[in-house]
N, C-alpha and C positions, 0 to 999 in steps of 0.2 A: 405594668411598668417595672415591677420588681424582677419579673422574669427576664425582661429585656436588659435590665441593668446587670443581672447575673451573667447573661450571655456575653455582654460587652466585657465584663471582667475576665471571663474565660478566654475570649479572643485576645485580649491585651496580655494576659499571662502567657498564653501560647506564643505570641509574637516575641515577647521579651525573653522567654526561655530559649527560643531558637537562636535569637540574635546573640545572646550571652553564653550559648553552649551550656545552659544550666537546666537541662531537662531532668528534673528529679522525680518525674511522674510519667506514666505512660499516656498516650493519646486517649485510650479508652477510659482511663481513670479521670481524665479531664472532662470528657464527654459526660460521664456519669455524674460528676460533681456539679455540672451546670445543667444537667437534665436536657441534653440536646442530642440529636442524631448527627451522624457524619455529614450527610448532605446539607442539613440545616446549618451546621457549623461552617462548612465551606462557603455556603451562600452568604452567611452573615459576615464572614471574613472579607468576601468580595465587596459587600456594601460598606464595610468599614474603610476599605482602601479607596475612598473617593479621591483622595489626594495621592499623587504618585510618590510622595515622600513617606507615606504612612508605613508601608510594608517594604522590607528590603528584598533584594533578589535571593538572598539566602532563605528567607521565609517562603518566597514563591517556589523555590526549588523543593523545599521540604513538603509543601502542600501538594505540589505536582506529583511527587513520589507517593504520598499517601493516597491521593486520588486514584492513581494507577493501580496501586496494590488493592485498594478497596474494590474497584471495578472488577478486577480479575477474581478476587475472592468471592464477590457476590455472584458473578457469572458461574463460577465453578461450583458454588454451593447449590444454586438452583439446578444445575445439571446433575449434581450429586443426588439431590432429593428425587428428581425425576427418574434417574437411572436406578436407584435403590428400589423405587416403587415397581420397576420392571423386573427386578431380580428377586426380591424377597416377598414372601407371603405375609399378609397382615396378621393372619391368625393361623399359624402353623399347627400341625396335628399335635395331639396330647402326648405323643411319644417323645417330644422334644423336652429336654430338661428345663425346669422352670428358671434355672439360672441363666439359660441361654435364650434371649429374646432378640427380636429384630431391632428393637430400639437400642439395646446394648451393643449389638454388632455395628449398627450405624454410628453410634457414638465413638466406639473404638476406631472404626474405619476413618472417620473424619479427622480425629485427633492425630492418628497415625499419618494421614496425608499431610496435615499441617506441619507436623514434625519433619516429615521427609522433604517437603517443599522448602522449609527453612534451612535444612542442613545440606540438601543436595544442590539446590538452585541458588546461585549468587544473584541472578536477575529475577526479581520478584514479579515483574510484569509480563513475563513470557507466557501467554495464555496457552499456546499449543503444547509446549513441553510440560507445563503444569498439568494440563489435562491428560497427557500421556502418562505422567506419573500417577495421576489419580486412578487411571485404568489399572496400573500395576498394583496399587493398594487394594482396589476392588477385587482383583484376581486373587490376591493373597487371602482376603477374608472370605471370598466365595469358597475357596478350597477348605477353609477352616470350618465352614458351615455345613451342617447335616443336609443331605439332599431334600429331606422333608420340609426344610425351610425355604427352598428355592423354587422359582418358577422356571418354565422352559424358556429358552434352550439351555439354561445354566444348569438345571438339574441333571439333564442327560450328560452334559460335559463333565460335571463332577462325578457322576456315576461311572463314566468311562475311565476317569482317572483312578477311581477306587478299584475297578476291575483290574487295571494294570498294576495294582499294588503299590501305588505311589501317593495315596492320599494320607493326609495327616489326621489323626484322631481329634475331633473338635471339642471334646468335653473338657471343661475348665478344671474339673477336680482330678483329672487323671495324673498319675505319677509321671512327672516330666523327666525324671532322672533316667528312666529306662531307655528313653530315645533321645537323650540330650545331644548325642553325637550325630544324629540324622541330618543329612544335608538337605538344603532347600530344594523343593521340587524343580525339575527341569522340564516337566511336561507342560506344553504350551497350548493344550486344547482349550482351556478356559480363556486365555488371553486372545486366542484366535476368534472365539465367539464374541468377545467384547469388542474387538477391532472391527469385525464385520457388522455388528449392530450399530456402531457409531461411525462407520466409514472412515476409520483411522488407519494410517499406514502401519501394517504389521511389523515390517522390518524396523521402523523407528521405535515402536513400542517395545519390541524385543530388546533392542539395544539399550533403551532406558532401563528395562527390567534387569538385565544381566550386568550392565556396567555401573548403574547408579542405585537401583532399588535394593538389590541383593546385598551390596556392600553396606547400604544404610541399615538394613535389618541386622546385619552382623554387628554393626557399630553400637546399636542400642540393646543388643543382647536378647532379641526375640526371634531370631531367624530359626533356631532349632526347637522352639517351643511347640508343644502339641495342642494346646488350647488357645483360647483368646488371651491376648496380653492383658495384664491388669490395667484398667483404665486409669487408676490412680498413678501407676508408674509412668504411663504415657503423659498424663497431665503434668506431672512434676517436671518431666524433661521439657515439655513445651513451655512451661512457666519460665524456665531459665532462658529459653530463646526469646520469648515475648518480652520479658523484663529487660533483656539486653538491648533489644531493638527499640523498646519504648514506643511501640506504635499501636496496632489494632489487635485486640484479643479475638481471634476468629472463632474460638470455641463458642462464642455467644450466638453465632448463627444457628447452632443447634437449638437454642432456647427462643429463637426468633426475637432476640432482644431489641428493644426500641431504638437503641443507639445505632444499630446496624441496618435498620429498615431503609429501603430505597425511597427516593423522592417519588411520590405518586405521579406527579405531572411529568416526570422524566422517564419513568419506566413503564407506565401503564397505558401508553397511547396505543390504541388498537385501530388498525386499518380495516375498513369494511368494504364489502363488495358493492357494486352499484345497486340502486334500488330496483327490485324486480317488478315486472309488470303484474304478476299475480300476487296480490297481498296475502293469499293463503299459503304461499310457499314459505318454507322455513328460512329464516334469516341466519346466514352463516358468517360470523366475523372471521377475518383472516388475521391470525396472530403473527406479529413480526418474528423473523428468525432470531433465535438466540445467538449470542456472540460465538459460542462454541460451535454450533451448527454452521454458522456462516463461515467460520474459519476452516472447518473440515471440508465444506463444499468447495471453497476456493482452492484448497490444496489438491483435492481430488481433480478439479478441473484442470489445474496446471499439469498434474501428472498425466492426465489423459492426452493433453496436447503434446507432451514430450515422450509418450510411450513409444512412438515410432522413431524417435530420434536416437542417435547413437552417441557413445562416449568418445568416439574417435572421428577424425575428419572423414567425410563421405568421399566416394569416388569422384564426384564432381569437384569437391574442394581440392582433392589431390591433383586433379587435372589443372586447376588454376595454379596450384603451387608449382607444378612441374613446368608451367609456361613462364615462370618468373626467371629473370636473369640470375637471381640468387634464390635458390629454393629455400623457402622459409619453414619447411615441415619440421625439421629438428628443433629449431628455436621455438616454434609454436608449442610443440609437445613438451619441451623442457619447461617453458614458461607456465603452462597449465599445471604441471606437476609441482613446480617450486611454489607457485601461488597457493596450491592446495595445502601445503605444509604451513604456510604463513596464515592462511585462513583458519585452519584447524586450531592453531595455537591461539590466535586472537579470539576465536569463538569460545574456546575453552576458558580463556581468561574472563570473558564477559558473562558466560552462562554458568560454568562450573566444570571442573576437570572430568567429571563422570559423563558429561554430555558432549565431549569432544568429537566422538565418532558420528554423532548426529549431524554435525556441521560439515563433515567431509564425505566419508566413504558411503554412508548409508543413504542419504537423500539430498540434502541441501546443495552442497557443492557439486555433487554429481548431476543434479537437475540443471544447475547453472551452466555446467560445461556442455550439456546437451543443447541448451538454449543458445549458448555462445556459438557453437558450430552451425546450428540451424540458421541463426540470424546472419552469421558471416556469409554463408552460402547465398542466402537471399539478397544480401546487400551487394555482394560481388556481381551478381547477375545484373542488378540495376546499374552499378557503377561501371561495368564493362561497356554499357551502351553509350556512356559519355566520355570515357577515357580515349585518348587519342593514340597512345602507344603503350606497349607493354612495359615501358619504362615506369609509367605511373603505377601500374598494377604491382610490379615488383617492389617499387618504393613503398607503396601502402602496406603490402603484406609483410614487409620487413621492418615496419615501423613499430617499435616496442610500445610507444604510448598509445597508438591506435588499438593494439591487441589488449593491452592492459585495461584501457577504457571500455572496450567492448565486453570483455569478460566481467569487469566490475559492474557494468549495466545489467548483464544477465544475472549476476549474483544479487544485485539490488532488487530485481523483479522477484526472484525466488524468496528472498528474505522478507520483502514487503508482503508477499502472499502469506507467509507464515506469521508475521507479526501483525495481528489484527487488533483493533481497538476493542476492548471488552465493554466499553460503555455504549449502550444503545442510544443514549441521548446526546452523544458527542459526535458531530458530523465531520469533524476534522480528522486528519489521518493520525494514526497512533504514533507517538514519539517515545521510543524506548531506547535502551542502550544500544540496540542493534539497528536503529533507524538511521537513515541517511543524515549526515555524511559519514557514518561509521565505516563504510566500505572504502572511502577515500583514504582514511587513516590506515586501514589494514593493508591496502595495496600501495601506500605511499604515492598517491595520485593527486595531482593538482586539480582543483575544481574546474578551472577554465578548460583544461584538457578533457575532462569528463563531459562537459557540456557539449562538446563538438559531436559526440556520438548519439545523443539522446534522440534528436529528431529523426536521424537515419534509422536508428534502432526501431522506433515506433512504426515508421513506414515499411520497414522490412519484415515486421512480424504482425500480420493482420489478425492473428488469433488473440492478441492481448485484450483483456477485458477493459470495459470503460473505466472501472475503478483503477486498474493498473496504469492506464494511459494518464489518468488524472494524477496519479502518484508521481509518475515520471515528469509530468509537467510541473508539479509542485517542486520536485528536485531541481528542475531547471530554474524555477523562480528563486529558490534559495541561493543558487549559484549567482544569479544576476543581482540579487539583493545584497549579498554580503560575502559569500564564500570566495567568489572570484576576485574580490577586492582586498583580500588578506595580504599582508606583507609576505613576500616571497612568491607571489603569483606571477606567472609569465605575462599576465595581462598588462602590467605596468611597463614592462620592457617592450611589449608590442606597440603600445600607445606611443612610447618615446620614439621608437624606430619610425613609426608612421609619421610623426610630426617632423622628424629630421630628414625625411626623404626629399630629395630635390624636386621642386615643382609641385609638391603636394600641398593642399590647403592645410592650415593649422588646426585641423580637427579630425577626429577619427571617422566621422560620418557627416557629410554635408547635410545641412537642414533642408536643402532643396529636395532631398529624397524622402522626406517625412510623409508627404501625402501621396507617394507613389504606391501602387499595389505591392503588397508584401509577397515575396517569392518563397515558396516552400519546396523548391526542387533542388536544393543543394545536396550534394552527396558527401559521404565521409571523406572521399579523396579531396574534394574542394576545401574542406576545413583542415584536415590533418596535413595535407601537402602544400597548403597555402603558405607563402607565395611561390613555391617551387615550380619551375617550368621544365618541360620536356626538352632535352638537347636536340631532338630531331623533330622534323615536321612530317606528319603522316601524309601519305599521298592522297588517300581517300578522305573526303570531307567527313566531319563529325556529324552525329545525329543532331536534329534540331535542338534538343534539350541541352546540348553541350554549350550552346552559345550563351546560356545564362550564367556560366561560370567563367569569369575573367581569368582566374588562375589556371584554367585548363586549356587556354588558347596556346597554339604553338608559337614559338619564337621565330621571327623572320631574320632577326639579327641580334643574337644574344649579347653582342658587345656594345651595341649602340642603344639598346632599348632602355627605357626608364625603369626604375625599380617598381615592382608591382605592389599594389595595395593588397593588404591581407584580407581575404574573404572572411576568414573566421572573425577578425576584429570588426569588420563592417557589419556582418550579420549579428554579432553580439551586441553592438551598440544599437542597432535597429530594434532588437528585441528588448534591450534595456529601456530605451525611450518609450516603447509601446507599453511595457509593464509599468513604468513610472507614471505615464499619463493616465492609465486606467486606475491606478491606485489613488492618484491625485483627484481624479474626477469623482471617485467614490467618496473620499473624505470631504471634498468640496461640497458635494450634494447634501451632506449631513450638516454642514456648518455654515455655508455661505451661499445657499441657494437664492437668498434675497439680494446678493451682490454679484450677478453674473458677469459684470464687467471686470471683476478681479481674476477670474479663472485664467484668461490668456496671459495676464501679467505674472501670476504665480508660476504658470507653466514655463514662461520665458526665462524667469530667474532660475527655476529648477533645472531646465535644460542647459542653460548657460553654465551652471555650476558643474554638471556632469561632463560637459564638453571641455571647458577651459580650466576648471579648478578641480580636476578629477582626483588630485591628491587628497582632497577632503574626504574622499570615499575610502581611503586606505584604512583598513581595520575598523570600518564603520558600516552602517546599514543605509540602504537606499531610502528607507522611510524616515530616517533622521534628517536627511537633507530635505525631504519633502515637507516635513513639519516645520523646519526652520524657514524654508522658502515661504510657506503660507503665513507664518507669524511675521516675517520681515515685511512682506507686502502689506499686510493688514496694518502693521505699525506705521508704515510710511504713508498709507492712505487714510489714516485716522479712523479705521474700523475697529471697534472694540471686540477683540478676540484674544482671550488669554490662553497661555500655554496649558493651563489646567483644563480648559474646555476642549482644546485640540486633543490632549492626551486622553480625556474621557471618551471622546468620540472614536479616537484611534483604537482604543482597547476593544471596541465592539466590532471592528473590522475582522474578517476571516483571516486565519493564518497569521496572527500577530502574537508577539511575545512581549511581556511587560519589561523584560530586560532591555528591549530596544530603546525605551525612553528613560529607564532608571539607571542604566549603566552605559554611558557613552564615553568613548576615549577622548580625553582632553589633551593630554600630551603623553609622552612615553610612560607606559605602565601606570598612568593616573586616569581614573574614571570618575565620572560624576553624572548628575542628571542632565537631561537635554537642555534645560534652561541655562545651566552653567556652560554647556558646549556652545549654545547660541551666543552668549555674551562674550566668552573668552576666545572662541575660535571662529565660528561662522561669521558673526558680525564684523569682526576685525578683518577678515579676509575679503568680505564682499561689501563693506560699508559704502564705498564709492559707487559701486554698481547699484545697490539698493536705493541710494538717494536719488539716482537718475530717474526713478519712477515717479518722483514727486515733482520733477522739473517739467518744463514745457516741451522738452525734446526727450521723451522716454525711449528706451531701447526698442528696436524693431521687434514686434512679437514673433516668436518662433511658430512655425507651422504646426498644426495638429497632426500627429501621426495617423497614417491610414489604418483604419480598423479592419483587419482581415478576419476571415473565418479561421478559427483555431484549427491547426492541423492535427490536434490531439483529440478531437471530439467528432463523433458521428452523429448525424441527425437522428432524433428519436421519432420524428414524424414519419408517417407512411410515405413511401416514394412511389410514384407512378412508373410502371414499366413502359418504355417507349414502344408504340405499336402493339400494346398488349391487351387491347380490348378491355379497358377499365380494370386492369390488374394492378394492385398495389401491394408492396412488400414492406414489412416492418421488421426491425431487428429482433432476434430472439432474446428475451429478457431473463435475468436471473430472478429468483434462486433456482438451482437445480437440486433434484434428489438423485443421488448416485446409487445405483443398484447393480451389483456385480460388475462395477467398473464402467457402466454405461450411463449416459444421461437419460433420465426418465422424466416425462412431464407430469407424473401422477400427483406431485405436490404443488403444481403450478396452479395459479388462479385463472379463471376465465379471461381476465384482462391481460394476463401475462403470457398467454399461449400465442403461437404463431397463427395469425389470422389471414385468411385468403379470401379475396372477393373476386369471384369468377366473372361476374357480370351477366349471368344468365339465370333463369328461374328453373328450379327443379320441379315446379308444378305443385301438386297437393302435398299436404303434410305427411301423407302415407310414405312418400319417398324418403323424407327425412327420418322417419321411424325405421325404414328398412336400412338406411345407411347406419343409423345408431346400432341396430341389431347386428349388422355385419361387423361393425367395429368391436362391439362387446363380445361377440363370439369368436373373433379372430384370435388364433393362437400363434400368430407369427412372432418369431423371436428376432432379436437384434443380433447382428454380428458385425464384426469389423470388416472393412473392405480389404482386398488383397494388397492394396497400395499402402495400407497403414493409415488410412484417413481416420480422423478423430470423430467424424460424424457417423452415427450408426445408420445402417440401411436395413429395410425389411427384406426377409427372404422371399416373400411373395408379393406381387402387386395386388392392390385392391381393384376389383372389377365392378364397374357400374353399367347398368343396362341403359346406356344412352347412345344412340347411333349418331353417325356423322363424324367428319374429320375436320380439323382446323389446322392449317399450316401457315398461319399468319407470319410466323418468323422464318418461314422457308425450310423448317426442319421436316424430316420424314418420319412418318409414324407407321406402326404396324397396323394392318387392317383391323385386327381384333381389338385395338385400343379404343377406349371410350373417349368422348370429347373431354371429360373431366380429367382423365389421365394425360391427354395431350396438353391441356391447359397447364397442368402441374409441371409437365416436362418442359414446356416453353418458359414458364415462370422461373424454374430452377436454372435453366440454361441462361436466360437473360440476366438473372441475379448474379450468377457466377461471372458473366462477362462484365457486368457493372462493377463488381468488386475488383476485378483485375484492372479495369480501366481506371478506377478510382485510385488504386495504389500506384499505377504507372504514370498517371497524369493527374496528380492531385490538384495542380494549379488550375487546369482547365475545368475540372469538376467543381472546384470552389467558385470559380467565376460564373459558371452557369447557374449554380444554386443561388448566388447573390442576386442574379437577375430575376 
């Protein structure tokens, strides 16, 4: 009881200190005073906040920052320990000075890293740049260490540097004045070994080393030293940094201090392989990927995809550009160049001036430009099939908003690949300073305009990982929830124009379309050119898919035709309604499952508000309207459901933010809780409508939106190949191990491998043993295809002694090919056709899968 009381005092003091801006102590000092760990403190703070008024958004923001910093530091320290174990010998030879021990080197190295991270990086939660900086620090101390302390390959790397005459003398007691003017090493042999061992991009690490780490060494006065820096000097400088930030003393990781130990239930979950048939076989647990390894793998995978792409428009793109009535080539190139300067400046402001080059010339923006041109080409090929005249093509390719949105989406994919969540226990996407919607602010782009490109982008780039598709889907949800409803958004003007059009119903999207199948075949031209029409009618008929886009239909009489409805607005509202209903259904199932008759009433009020009282969404959040609708209907139907209960359940939903119900716009620049918003704004606006639900003639229920298959997710279940003799295919799963730039399945588990069922028996177990022997003895190497494909191919085919041919799919085979080879060829060919068909005709594929 006394311990709990002490913890409660600690939490209350923390909350008060943050709210009053009176942090006269550090966070670590507070943890030690109440004898509690970081994870326990955060969990207890969450329990204390049972009422939405207990903790302010200011405290929420501070706690979020501390959590991110702790997760990054914990992940990096675990990586640091493991890496040092691979670099340094536990018991070096006796010739090493007693003053120089691996423990001392590790302590110096970690404190130097903490000091460098604090001084170089303005963004504390960037895991990738922090790890690259850690590699720079390790390189510095490896060169300071005698070769006798090091393991291979670091020992050989240091020896090579010594032979070249550029090594620093590592003894601490040596006279430093004799070589005080010596410049820092420019030899990169050790850094190359470190990057190769950790699958880290060498160019990026070199950039961090020369533009950030070397200036840092000079600033603290140890760059020209010959021996290990004095740990006391480093600690004193770190003390100044730690006390000014008043947060976590990360030096305590070295002592495995109790306050910094992770939550066991959060970090020690171990995935295991399926139970084996033979109980005598060894049980092998499969440890989850570390955050750093996961981040490096995702970056390597992205680079492999874009290795064959170029930084300039391809010949195919140039052909498209030349066919336009106004050639857009110059404007496209100038836009890419000008946005690079803007991106570089904003990236440097967020991360730190020393890391500016990482954001532009070295990798991130460069990769995004490659992805931009690659997706544009793929997108234009599909758009060209539904465009009616070159007027549309020229109009689209000369549209500044389209190009800015497409480039912003490519940048977001690259940035999200780099910005990984350091917490293994947190399944939500990482939210950092560089997370979406950061890129919208950088490019001065409206969220509603950005939303138009997301779906087309995903369909045009089939190599996107499942995680990245989910991320872009989440970006789209953020736009529909709140970003598109901000003041200044073109959405409000579009709604107003739609309602003012002659002959149009007074609503953005008729409710009669709710239960119709959702179409996912809209192109970028449909959305960005909507409702522009072509001035000419093409003689030849359009492709069948063109009929799905009303904005793309030719005008028979441009003077007498009625104003066209905006496809972008119609599609946006359909998606908003779908998202709104899905979130309402999730919250309803947690709170009101015993009152199923209330769900259609709540949905009708919710939908009515979005359709007819859309001004209530201005500078607010979709979920705020949802919770108010639920509370209003329960109130009028005499169902006891308090806002406190709604909020408590809402906090447990995925992708929610406490600020949504703690800080709601009441009137201009005035914010309060959601209860105040309901009483002063929502209820006042909709009182008459809400009371109708208690009358004998309630409003007509709104139809339930049709539940489509998400266009952003591929099925994980095995799919049967048509006419394939019981052949099933499953998607290749992560994680990958990258070796020499190629994907390798050596680190994959039996369940994550690509499994093939041929549908025929190999006979006795001897044949399986022969197959295993052939595979084990094979020395075939991987190479890239001449076309620049990202998928590796073997130099030689595997030969199996099985006679017979099978041409079920009509393909021709060589006489010497075995049936197994033929089956594999058929499967590969069919799988490729299925992927192409899925991308070109996603609607038909979804319909067939639903059946």
